Backbone as a printed PyTorch tensor [residue, N CA C, xyz], in Angstrom:
tensor([[[108.6880,  99.2190, 105.3050],
         [107.8690, 100.1200, 104.5270],
         [107.7850, 101.4510, 105.2650]],

        [[107.8110, 102.5130, 104.4850],
         [107.6650, 103.8580, 105.0200],
         [106.4640, 104.4990, 104.3310]],

        [[105.6230, 105.1820, 105.1010],
         [104.4480, 105.8480, 104.5300],
         [104.7050, 107.3490, 104.4010]],

        [[104.2420, 107.9110, 103.2960],
         [104.3220, 109.3520, 103.0440],
         [102.9090, 109.8600, 102.7880]],

        [[102.5470, 110.9530, 103.4280],
         [101.2420, 111.5630, 103.2070],
         [101.4490, 113.0260, 102.8390]],

        [[100.7550, 113.4760, 101.8050],
         [100.8550, 114.8820, 101.4170],
         [ 99.5410, 115.3440, 100.8140]],

        [[ 99.4080, 116.6510, 100.7390],
         [ 98.1660, 117.2610, 100.2490],
         [ 98.4890, 118.2150,  99.1130]],

        [[ 97.6720, 118.1310,  98.0680],
         [ 97.7890, 119.0550,  96.9450],
         [ 96.7080, 120.1140,  97.0490]],

        [[ 96.9810, 121.2720,  96.4580],
         [ 96.0910, 122.4200,  96.5560],
         [ 95.4870, 122.7590,  95.1990]],

        [[ 94.4880, 123.6580,  95.1940],
         [ 93.8130, 124.0130,  93.9450],
         [ 94.7840, 124.4020,  92.8220]],

        [[ 94.4600, 123.9210,  91.6160],
         [ 95.1600, 124.1920,  90.3570],
         [ 96.4530, 123.4030,  90.1750]],

        [[ 96.9070, 122.6760,  91.1960],
         [ 98.0940, 121.8400,  90.9940],
         [ 97.7390, 120.6840,  90.0690]],

        [[ 98.7300, 120.1810,  89.3470],
         [ 98.5500, 119.0420,  88.4550],
         [ 98.7420, 117.7630,  89.2580]],

        [[ 97.7630, 116.8780,  89.2350],
         [ 97.7880, 115.6690,  90.0510],
         [ 98.9800, 114.7730,  89.7270]],

        [[ 99.1400, 114.3880,  88.4700],
         [100.2260, 113.4770,  88.1060],
         [101.5940, 114.1330,  88.2920]],

        [[101.7480, 115.3400,  87.7890],
         [103.0420, 116.0280,  87.8960],
         [103.4420, 116.2430,  89.3490]],

        [[102.4760, 116.5360,  90.2160],
         [102.7830, 116.7510,  91.6310],
         [103.1960, 115.4610,  92.3200]],

        [[102.5630, 114.3510,  91.9590],
         [102.9820, 113.0590,  92.5150],
         [104.4050, 112.7450,  92.0560]],

        [[104.6720, 112.9330,  90.7750],
         [106.0190, 112.6740,  90.2510],
         [107.0630, 113.5540,  90.9480]],

        [[106.7330, 114.8200,  91.1860],
         [107.6570, 115.7250,  91.8630],
         [107.9050, 115.2780,  93.2950]],

        [[106.8590, 114.8550,  94.0010],
         [107.0030, 114.3580,  95.3650],
         [107.9120, 113.1280,  95.3920]],

        [[107.6820, 112.2130,  94.4690],
         [108.4920, 110.9890,  94.3900],
         [109.9620, 111.3470,  94.1530]],

        [[110.2150, 112.3320,  93.3020],
         [111.5990, 112.7600,  93.0530],
         [112.2100, 113.4270,  94.2770]],

        [[111.4460, 114.3040,  94.9270],
         [111.9500, 114.9930,  96.1280],
         [112.3240, 114.0090,  97.2240]],

        [[111.5250, 112.9680,  97.3940],
         [111.7680, 111.9650,  98.4380],
         [112.6700, 110.8360,  97.9510]],

        [[113.0660, 110.8830,  96.6710],
         [113.9170, 109.8550,  96.0650],
         [113.3410, 108.4440,  96.2650]],

        [[112.0540, 108.3050,  95.9820],
         [111.3730, 107.0180,  96.1530],
         [111.7220, 106.1110,  94.9720]],

        [[112.4280, 105.0180,  95.2600],
         [112.8490, 104.0570,  94.2470],
         [111.7360, 103.0570,  93.9130]],

        [[110.8720, 102.7900,  94.9100],
         [109.7710, 101.8420,  94.7110],
         [108.6640, 102.1760,  95.6940]],

        [[107.4560, 102.3320,  95.1720],
         [106.3400, 102.6410,  96.0450],
         [105.0180, 102.3710,  95.3550]],

        [[103.9440, 102.5800,  96.1110],
         [102.6100, 102.4430,  95.5500],
         [101.6820, 103.4690,  96.1870]],

        [[100.6230, 103.7890,  95.4710],
         [ 99.5990, 104.6810,  96.0060],
         [ 98.6930, 103.8480,  96.9060]],

        [[ 98.6640, 104.1830,  98.1820],
         [ 97.8160, 103.4590,  99.1320],
         [ 96.4140, 104.0410,  99.1830]],

        [[ 96.3260, 105.3710,  99.1140],
         [ 95.0360, 106.0240,  99.2570],
         [ 95.0870, 107.3920,  98.6060]],

        [[ 93.9410, 107.8230,  98.0890],
         [ 93.8350, 109.1710,  97.5480],
         [ 92.3690, 109.5750,  97.4900]],

        [[ 92.0920, 110.7600,  97.9640],
         [ 90.7700, 111.3720,  97.8280],
         [ 90.9820, 112.8270,  97.4570]],

        [[ 90.0110, 113.3870,  96.7820],
         [ 90.1120, 114.7790,  96.4110],
         [ 89.1680, 115.1000,  95.2810]],

        [[ 89.4450, 116.2090,  94.6020],
         [ 88.5540, 116.6470,  93.5290],
         [ 89.3470, 117.3200,  92.4200]],

        [[ 88.7530, 117.2980,  91.2220],
         [ 89.3770, 117.8710,  90.0260],
         [ 88.3970, 118.8040,  89.3200]],

        [[ 88.9570, 119.7780,  88.5920],
         [ 88.1460, 120.6060,  87.6950],
         [ 88.3990, 120.2580,  86.2410]],

        [[ 89.4970, 119.5910,  85.9860],
         [ 89.8330, 119.1450,  84.6260],
         [ 90.5150, 117.7920,  84.7630]],

        [[ 90.1650, 116.8760,  83.8790],
         [ 90.7860, 115.5530,  83.8920],
         [ 91.2990, 115.2220,  82.5010]],

        [[ 92.4830, 114.6590,  82.4590],
         [ 93.0710, 114.1340,  81.2330],
         [ 93.4180, 112.6810,  81.5140]],

        [[ 92.8180, 111.7750,  80.7520],
         [ 93.0290, 110.3440,  80.9700],
         [ 93.3330, 109.6540,  79.6480]],

        [[ 94.1340, 108.5950,  79.7330],
         [ 94.2900, 107.6980,  78.5800],
         [ 93.4700, 106.4670,  78.8990]],

        [[ 92.4340, 106.2670,  78.1200],
         [ 91.5260, 105.1480,  78.3560],
         [ 92.1140, 103.8490,  77.8230]],

        [[ 91.5110, 102.7390,  78.1980],
         [ 92.0060, 101.4100,  77.8410],
         [ 92.1720, 101.2430,  76.3330]],

        [[ 93.3210, 100.7330,  75.9410],
         [ 93.6260, 100.3890,  74.5520],
         [ 93.5200, 101.5810,  73.5990]],

        [[ 93.8290, 102.7710,  74.0980],
         [ 93.8220, 103.9810,  73.2760],
         [ 95.2060, 104.6110,  73.3000]],

        [[ 95.5710, 105.2460,  72.2090],
         [ 96.8700, 105.9250,  72.1550],
         [ 96.7250, 107.4250,  72.3590]],

        [[ 95.4760, 107.9250,  72.3770],
         [ 95.2480, 109.3530,  72.5690],
         [ 94.6350, 109.5950,  73.9530]],

        [[ 94.6240, 110.8540,  74.3540],
         [ 94.0840, 111.2300,  75.6580],
         [ 92.6790, 111.7910,  75.5110]],

        [[ 91.8500, 111.5770,  76.5220],
         [ 90.5260, 112.1740,  76.5950],
         [ 90.5580, 113.2960,  77.6260]],

        [[ 89.8890, 114.4050,  77.3150],
         [ 89.8320, 115.5690,  78.1940],
         [ 88.4140, 115.7040,  78.7310]],

        [[ 88.2970, 116.0390,  80.0290],
         [ 87.0030, 116.1920,  80.6740],
         [ 87.0160, 117.4770,  81.4980]],

        [[ 85.9840, 118.3060,  81.3330],
         [ 85.8250, 119.5360,  82.1030],
         [ 84.6470, 119.3830,  83.0460]],

        [[ 84.7530, 119.9380,  84.2330],
         [ 83.6580, 119.8980,  85.1950],
         [ 84.2100, 119.7300,  86.5950]],

        [[ 83.3480, 119.2900,  87.4930],
         [ 83.7700, 119.0190,  88.8620],
         [ 83.6740, 117.5200,  89.1000]],

        [[ 84.8000, 116.9310,  89.4980],
         [ 84.8950, 115.4840,  89.6670],
         [ 85.4740, 115.1470,  91.0370]],

        [[ 84.9800, 114.0660,  91.6100],
         [ 85.5720, 113.5040,  92.8190],
         [ 86.5520, 112.4060,  92.4120]],

        [[ 87.7000, 112.3660,  93.0660],
         [ 88.6190, 111.2430,  92.8970],
         [ 88.0710, 110.1290,  93.7890]],

        [[ 87.5870, 109.0570,  93.1810],
         [ 86.9870, 107.9710,  93.9700],
         [ 87.9390, 106.7920,  94.1420]],

        [[ 89.0020, 106.7620,  93.3560],
         [ 89.9880, 105.7040,  93.4960],
         [ 91.2480, 106.0930,  92.7350]],

        [[ 92.3840, 105.7210,  93.2730],
         [ 93.6460, 105.8880,  92.5550],
         [ 94.5990, 104.8090,  93.0670]],

        [[ 95.2420, 104.1420,  92.1340],
         [ 96.1570, 103.0730,  92.4940],
         [ 97.2990, 103.0300,  91.4820]],

        [[ 98.4140, 102.4900,  91.8860],
         [ 99.5090, 102.3430,  90.9470],
         [100.8580, 102.2500,  91.6240]],

        [[101.8700, 102.0570,  90.7940],
         [103.2410, 102.0060,  91.2730],
         [103.9300, 103.3230,  90.9440]],

        [[104.8140, 103.7550,  91.8570],
         [105.5570, 104.9990,  91.6630],
         [107.0350, 104.7540,  91.8940]],

        [[107.8460, 105.4980,  91.1520],
         [109.2970, 105.3920,  91.2780],
         [109.9320, 106.5680,  90.5480]],

        [[111.1190, 106.9540,  90.9940],
         [111.8570, 107.9750,  90.2550],
         [112.2300, 107.4780,  88.8660]],

        [[112.1070, 106.1810,  88.6430],
         [112.4190, 105.5640,  87.3490],
         [111.1850, 105.4190,  86.4560]],

        [[110.0410, 105.9380,  86.9010],
         [108.8100, 105.8610,  86.1160],
         [107.6520, 105.3510,  86.9430]],

        [[106.4990, 105.9630,  86.7560],
         [105.3110, 105.6030,  87.5210],
         [104.2090, 105.1300,  86.5740]],

        [[103.2930, 104.3510,  87.1090],
         [102.1430, 103.8450,  86.3550],
         [100.9490, 103.9050,  87.2980]],

        [[100.0750, 104.8930,  87.0720],
         [ 98.9660, 105.1550,  87.9850],
         [ 97.6540, 105.1630,  87.2130]],

        [[ 96.6300, 104.5500,  87.7980],
         [ 95.2630, 104.6060,  87.2670],
         [ 94.4050, 105.4000,  88.2440]],

        [[ 93.4190, 106.1080,  87.7030],
         [ 92.5270, 106.8960,  88.5400],
         [ 91.0850, 106.7070,  88.0610]],

        [[ 90.1570, 106.7240,  89.0180],
         [ 88.7260, 106.7330,  88.7020],
         [ 88.1500, 108.0130,  89.2910]],

        [[ 87.3280, 108.6970,  88.4880],
         [ 86.7020, 109.9400,  88.9250],
         [ 85.2020, 109.8670,  88.6430]],

        [[ 84.4220, 110.5730,  89.4670],
         [ 82.9790, 110.5950,  89.2380],
         [ 82.4870, 112.0350,  89.1990]],

        [[ 81.4410, 112.2550,  88.3900],
         [ 80.8760, 113.5990,  88.2790],
         [ 79.7380, 113.7740,  89.2870]],

        [[ 79.0290, 114.8970,  89.1960],
         [ 77.9590, 115.2090,  90.1300],
         [ 76.7790, 114.2670,  90.0760]],

        [[ 76.6630, 113.4860,  89.0150],
         [ 75.6030, 112.4920,  88.8990],
         [ 76.0790, 111.0910,  89.2770]],

        [[ 77.3320, 110.9940,  89.6830],
         [ 77.8860, 109.6930,  90.0530],
         [ 78.4070, 108.8890,  88.8820]],

        [[ 78.3690, 109.4690,  87.6820],
         [ 78.9160, 108.7740,  86.5160],
         [ 80.4300, 108.7030,  86.6930]],

        [[ 80.9570, 107.5030,  86.6020],
         [ 82.3700, 107.2710,  86.9010],
         [ 83.1080, 106.8030,  85.6600]],

        [[ 84.2970, 107.3790,  85.4670],
         [ 85.1990, 106.9670,  84.3890],
         [ 86.5800, 106.7820,  84.9850]],

        [[ 87.4040, 106.0320,  84.2970],
         [ 88.7510, 105.8280,  84.8000],
         [ 89.6980, 105.4700,  83.6880]],

        [[ 90.9770, 105.6010,  83.9790],
         [ 92.0090, 105.2650,  83.0170],
         [ 93.3790, 105.6000,  83.5700]],

        [[ 94.3410, 105.6550,  82.6610],
         [ 95.7160, 105.9990,  83.0220],
         [ 95.7860, 107.4630,  83.4100]],

        [[ 96.3570, 107.7500,  84.5650],
         [ 96.5750, 109.1200,  84.9960],
         [ 97.7710, 109.6860,  84.2330]],

        [[ 97.5710, 110.8450,  83.6280],
         [ 98.6330, 111.5480,  82.9140],
         [ 98.6030, 113.0150,  83.3360]],

        [[ 99.5710, 113.7720,  82.8900],
         [ 99.5930, 115.2050,  83.1750],
         [ 98.3330, 115.8580,  82.6390]],

        [[ 97.8430, 116.8500,  83.3480],
         [ 96.6870, 117.6060,  82.8800],
         [ 95.4880, 117.5620,  83.8030]],

        [[ 95.5280, 116.7360,  84.8490],
         [ 94.4280, 116.6970,  85.8100],
         [ 94.6680, 117.7910,  86.8520]],

        [[ 93.7490, 118.7500,  86.9230],
         [ 93.9130, 119.9080,  87.7990],
         [ 93.0550, 119.7750,  89.0610]],

        [[ 93.6800, 119.9950,  90.2110],
         [ 93.0060, 119.8910,  91.4980],
         [ 91.9770, 121.0110,  91.6350]],

        [[ 90.7990, 120.6480,  92.1550],
         [ 89.7380, 121.6250,  92.4290],
         [ 89.8950, 122.1860,  93.8470]],

        [[ 89.6230, 121.3810,  94.8700],
         [ 89.7640, 121.8550,  96.2470],
         [ 90.9900, 121.2790,  96.9370]],

        [[ 91.2300, 119.9920,  96.7580],
         [ 92.3430, 119.3300,  97.4340],
         [ 92.5510, 117.9490,  96.8340]],

        [[ 93.6810, 117.3640,  97.1460],
         [ 93.9170, 115.9330,  96.9350],
         [ 94.8120, 115.4840,  98.0820]],

        [[ 94.3620, 114.4830,  98.8030],
         [ 95.1180, 113.9040,  99.9150],
         [ 95.6510, 112.5630,  99.4470]],

        [[ 96.9550, 112.4060,  99.4840],
         [ 97.5860, 111.2250,  98.8860],
         [ 98.4980, 110.5480,  99.9020]],

        [[ 98.3920, 109.2210,  99.9640],
         [ 99.2670, 108.4230, 100.8160],
         [100.0340, 107.4620,  99.9150]],

        [[101.3560, 107.4990, 100.0290],
         [102.2340, 106.6220,  99.2380],
         [103.0390, 105.7410, 100.1860]],

        [[103.0910, 104.4510,  99.8930],
         [103.9520, 103.5240, 100.6260],
         [105.2600, 103.4070,  99.8680]],

        [[106.3670, 103.5110, 100.5820],
         [107.6990, 103.3500,  99.9860],
         [108.2890, 102.0230, 100.4610]],

        [[108.7850, 101.2370,  99.5030],
         [109.4070,  99.9480,  99.8080],
         [110.9160, 100.1040,  99.6570]],

        [[111.6410,  99.8930, 100.7380],
         [113.0690, 100.2060, 100.7520],
         [113.9720,  99.0380, 100.3580]],

        [[113.3990,  97.8600, 100.0950],
         [114.2240,  96.6990,  99.7650],
         [114.1890,  96.3420,  98.2770]],

        [[113.5110,  97.1660,  97.4710],
         [113.4270,  96.9250,  96.0310],
         [113.5190,  98.2470,  95.2700]],

        [[113.7850,  98.1210,  93.9650],
         [113.7730,  99.2530,  93.0520],
         [112.8390,  98.9060,  91.9110]],

        [[111.9190,  99.8210,  91.5860],
         [111.0250,  99.6440,  90.4520],
         [111.5970, 100.4070,  89.2600]],

        [[111.6990,  99.7210,  88.1520],
         [112.1100, 100.3550,  86.8990],
         [111.1110,  99.9760,  85.8240]],

        [[111.0950, 100.7400,  84.7530],
         [110.2240, 100.4710,  83.6110],
         [111.1160, 100.1690,  82.4180]],

        [[110.9220,  98.9960,  81.8350],
         [111.7720,  98.5650,  80.7330],
         [110.9400,  97.9590,  79.6160]],

        [[111.3880,  98.1770,  78.4020],
         [110.7680,  97.5580,  77.2320],
         [111.2930,  96.1320,  77.1480]],

        [[110.4100,  95.1570,  77.3320],
         [110.8110,  93.7560,  77.3690],
         [110.4990,  93.0930,  76.0340]],

        [[111.4070,  92.2480,  75.5760],
         [111.1820,  91.5390,  74.3090],
         [109.9720,  90.6220,  74.4250]],

        [[109.2320,  90.5250,  73.3280],
         [108.0660,  89.6390,  73.2350],
         [107.0460,  89.8780,  74.3500]],

        [[106.8560,  91.1540,  74.7020],
         [105.8960,  91.4910,  75.7550],
         [104.8450,  92.4300,  75.1800]],

        [[104.3670,  93.3570,  75.9470],
         [103.2220,  94.1900,  75.5780],
         [103.5250,  95.2830,  74.5610]],

        [[104.7900,  95.6170,  74.3850],
         [105.1350,  96.7490,  73.5320],
         [105.2480,  98.0440,  74.3220]],

        [[104.9380,  98.0030,  75.6050],
         [105.0710,  99.1470,  76.5070],
         [106.2140,  98.8890,  77.4720]],

        [[106.7450,  99.9680,  78.0610],
         [107.7120,  99.7930,  79.1320],
         [106.9700,  99.2270,  80.3270]],

        [[107.3900,  98.0790,  80.8090],
         [106.7030,  97.3790,  81.8960],
         [107.5400,  97.3760,  83.1650]],

        [[106.8860,  97.1000,  84.2780],
         [107.5330,  97.0820,  85.5760],
         [108.5340,  95.9380,  85.6760]],

        [[109.7320,  96.2730,  86.1210],
         [110.7520,  95.2850,  86.4440],
         [111.2040,  95.6010,  87.8800]],

        [[111.2520,  94.5880,  88.7210],
         [111.5730,  94.7690,  90.1370],
         [112.9740,  94.2270,  90.4150]],

        [[113.8050,  95.0620,  91.0100],
         [115.1570,  94.6770,  91.3790],
         [115.2910,  94.7140,  92.8990]],

        [[115.9230,  93.7070,  93.4700],
         [116.2190,  93.6850,  94.9010],
         [117.4210,  94.6000,  95.1620]],

        [[117.3900,  95.2750,  96.3090],
         [118.5360,  96.1490,  96.6550],
         [119.5320,  95.4070,  97.4980]]])
C-alpha cells in the first residue's frame, strides 16, 4: 500500500480535485483514508434519490469515505453546519472548498477497481475488483 496526502485550497471543487489527483497519480485502486476541511457550497446526492441537493453556507467536512480509481470513484461525505446539524450523501461535483481540505488516499497496487453494470444487480455501475 502507498499513501498519498494532498491539500486543496479555497474555491477548488472537492470531487473534481480528487478525481484529478487520482488521474495524475494513475491510481488504479484506492480508498479515502482521511479527510478534514470546510466547504462554502455542497452538492450531494442523497440516499435513493436521482437528483442533487444544493446547500449554501459554511460546513465542516466531518467524514469522507469511498473507493477511488481512474476507472471511476464512489465517495460519500458527511458535512455539518455551525449548529452541528449533519447531512451526508454521495459526493459529486459542485462542493467548493472554503478554507482547506486535507485528504489522505491509500493506493493498493495489487488490484484494479473498475465500475461495471452487472446483470441482476442494483442497476448502477458497481465495484468490480481485478487482481493485477
